[in-house]
N, C-alpha and C positions, 0 to 999 in steps of 0.2 A: 760178892759171895764167891767163894773158891769152888772148884769142881767137887771137892770132897764135901763141902757144906751143902752144895746142891744135891748130891747123891744121898746125904743124910736127910735132907728134907723130903725127897721122894720116899725114902724108906719110912720116915715118920708118918707121912700122909697115907701111903698105901699099906703100911703095916698094921694099921688099926682096922677094926671090924668093918667100920663104915667105908674106909678106903678100899678094903678088899672087895666089898660089895660094889663099889664104883668100877674097880678094875675088871671085875667079872662082867659088868654091863658093858664096859668099853670094848672088852675082848669080843663079846657077842655082837654088839652093834657094828663094830668096824671090821669084822670078819678075820680075826686072827686065826681061826681054826677051819676056815674054808678057803677054797681057791678063789683068787681074784680075777682069774681069767674070764673074760667074755669076748665075743666076736668083735666088738667095738674097742679098738685100741685106746681111745681116749678114756672110756669108762674103766678099762683095765688099769690104766695108769692112775686114775683117780682112786680106784679101790686099793691099789698097791700103796699110794700115799697114805691113805687112812690106816692101813695095816702097819705101815712103817712106824707111825706115831706109837702104836701099841707095842711094837717091838722095841722101840726106843725106851719106853716106860719100863719094860722088862729088863732091859739092859742096865738101867739105873738102879734097879732093885737087887741085882746080883752083886755079890762081893767082888771087888777088884782083886785079881791075883797079885800077890806081893812080888816085886822084882828082886831077884837075887843078884848081888853084885859080885 
């Protein structure tokens, strides 16, 4: 699977109504819209790892800018 194929698959899955409901749940569950900082640095790192997965999904759903030659 090429990177473009993978991006298209993410868009197909999360672009549907059920996929959007899942993405909303993932955003809420893994703290996309809240701070990940807590006094325990290990817990902060863990929370940032969860949040990073959600950010990755969002990056796959965005259109890639075209490169001008």
